[in-house]
C-alpha positions as CSV (number, residue, x, y, z in Angstrom):
1,M,-17.7,-11.0,-17.1
2,R,-14.9,-8.7,-18.0
3,G,-14.5,-5.3,-16.4
4,P,-12.5,-2.2,-17.5
5,L,-9.4,-3.4,-15.5
6,H,-9.7,-7.1,-16.5
7,G,-6.5,-8.9,-15.8
8,I,-4.4,-6.0,-14.6
9,F,-2.3,-6.9,-11.6
10,Y,-2.0,-4.5,-8.7
11,G,-0.7,-4.4,-5.1
12,A,-2.3,-3.1,-2.0
13,K,-0.7,-1.6,1.1
14,D,-1.1,-4.0,4.0
15,L,-3.3,-1.4,5.7
16,L,-6.3,-2.5,3.6
17,A,-8.4,-5.4,4.7
18,T,-8.7,-8.4,2.4
19,I,-10.6,-11.6,2.8
20,D,-7.9,-13.8,1.2
21,A,-4.8,-12.6,3.1
22,P,-3.8,-11.5,6.5
23,T,-3.9,-7.7,7.1
24,T,-0.9,-7.0,9.4
25,W,-0.8,-3.2,9.4
26,G,3.0,-3.8,9.3
27,A,3.0,-4.8,12.9
28,A,4.0,-8.2,14.3
29,P,1.1,-8.5,16.8
30,Y,-1.3,-8.4,13.8
31,R,0.5,-10.9,11.5
32,K,-2.4,-13.4,11.8
33,Q,-5.2,-10.9,11.6
34,H,-7.9,-11.7,9.1
35,F,-11.0,-9.8,8.0
36,D,-14.3,-11.3,6.7
37,V,-14.8,-8.5,4.3
38,D,-12.6,-6.7,1.7
39,A,-11.9,-3.0,2.1
40,T,-14.1,-1.0,-0.3
41,V,-11.3,-0.1,-2.7
42,I,-10.3,-3.8,-2.9
43,K,-13.8,-4.9,-3.6
44,R,-14.3,-2.2,-6.3
45,L,-11.0,-3.1,-8.0
46,H,-12.0,-6.8,-7.9
47,D,-15.4,-6.0,-9.4
48,A,-13.6,-4.0,-12.2
49,G,-11.6,-7.1,-13.1
50,S,-8.2,-6.3,-11.6
51,V,-6.2,-9.0,-9.7
52,L,-4.6,-8.4,-6.4
53,L,-1.1,-9.8,-6.7
54,A,0.3,-8.9,-3.3
55,K,-0.2,-7.2,0.0
56,L,2.7,-4.7,0.2
57,A,5.0,-3.8,3.0
58,M,4.4,-0.8,5.1
59,V,5.7,1.0,8.2
60,E,4.2,-0.3,11.4
61,L,0.6,1.0,11.8
62,A,1.1,3.5,8.9
63,D,3.2,5.8,11.1
64,G,5.4,7.8,8.7
65,F,7.8,8.5,11.5
66,G,10.5,5.9,12.0
67,Y,10.8,4.9,8.4
68,D,14.6,5.3,8.6
69,E,14.8,2.5,11.1
70,A,15.3,-1.1,10.1
71,N,12.7,-2.2,12.6
72,A,10.0,0.3,11.5
73,S,8.1,-2.7,10.0
74,F,8.4,-6.4,10.9
75,T,9.1,-7.0,7.2
76,G,12.2,-4.8,7.4
77,L,13.4,-1.6,5.9
78,G,12.1,-0.7,2.4
79,R,14.8,-0.2,-0.3
80,T,14.3,1.4,-3.7
81,P,14.3,-1.0,-6.7
82,W,16.8,1.2,-8.5
83,N,19.5,1.5,-5.9
84,R,19.4,-0.9,-2.9
85,A,21.6,1.5,-0.9
86,Y,18.7,4.0,-0.7
87,R,15.6,3.5,1.4
88,S,12.2,4.0,-0.2
89,G,10.8,5.3,3.1
90,G,7.3,6.3,4.1
91,S,4.5,4.1,5.3
92,S,3.6,3.1,1.8
93,S,7.1,2.1,0.8
94,G,6.1,-1.3,-0.4
95,S,3.6,0.3,-2.9
96,G,6.2,2.5,-4.4
97,E,8.8,-0.3,-4.5
98,A,6.4,-2.7,-6.3
99,V,5.4,-0.2,-9.0
100,G,9.0,1.1,-9.3
101,A,10.3,-2.4,-10.0
102,G,7.5,-3.1,-12.5
103,L,6.0,-5.9,-10.5
104,V,2.5,-4.5,-10.7
105,G,0.6,-2.1,-13.0
106,F,-0.4,0.1,-10.0
107,A,-0.5,0.0,-6.3
108,I,-2.7,1.4,-3.5
109,G,-1.2,3.2,-0.6
110,S,-2.2,5.9,1.8
111,E,-0.8,9.1,3.2
112,T,-1.0,10.5,6.7
113,S,1.5,13.2,6.1
114,T,3.8,13.9,3.2
115,A,6.0,10.8,3.4
116,S,4.8,9.2,0.2
117,G,5.0,12.4,-1.8
118,V,8.6,13.0,-0.6
119,R,9.6,9.4,-1.5
120,T,8.0,8.9,-4.9
121,D,11.0,10.3,-6.7
122,F,13.2,7.7,-5.1
123,T,11.3,4.9,-6.8
124,R,10.7,6.8,-10.1
125,C,6.9,6.7,-9.5
126,V,4.1,9.3,-9.8
127,R,1.4,9.5,-7.3
128,S,-2.3,10.4,-7.7
129,L,-3.8,12.0,-4.6
130,R,-7.5,11.9,-4.0
131,D,-9.5,13.8,-1.5
132,R,-10.9,12.3,1.7
133,G,-14.6,12.5,0.7
134,R,-14.0,10.7,-2.6
135,F,-13.6,7.2,-1.3
136,A,-15.0,5.1,1.5
137,Y,-12.8,4.5,4.5
138,R,-14.2,1.1,5.7
139,C,-11.6,-1.4,6.9
140,A,-8.5,0.9,7.1
141,A,-6.5,1.0,10.3
142,N,-5.8,4.7,10.1
143,R,-8.9,6.6,9.3
144,R,-6.9,9.9,9.1
145,A,-5.2,8.6,6.0
146,R,-5.8,9.9,2.5
147,R,-5.8,7.4,-0.4
148,I,-3.1,7.5,-3.0
149,S,-2.1,5.2,-5.8
150,W,1.0,4.9,-7.9
């Protein structure tokens, strides 16, 4: 059965639980962590026909502070796809990088402060911000986060 997003590839910040891949929250101690359920947004996108292409890099435990540091995530410092001399920054840096580079049609991220809004211009992306009550928060490491997508 085909859904409205049939065949569209997307990426998800590694904050969101997935059955098929580890959910590391950007932190080395969790690199082998697996969930037996998908986060609600992942399940809904799957049901709509979209295809999760990648879990995307993020700053450790979605902490927006420290994104200037090379060790802010065990996957390394995020760089913009347009100029590798610049950092993409923010805890959802991998989401912005993947969309900015044209690797996925859209990506799911989150925001605990203004880090993603400040950095979207560095990757030539636009963000869509949704209110807290609009989406379910099951299986996210940081329950204070607001959902965003690029």
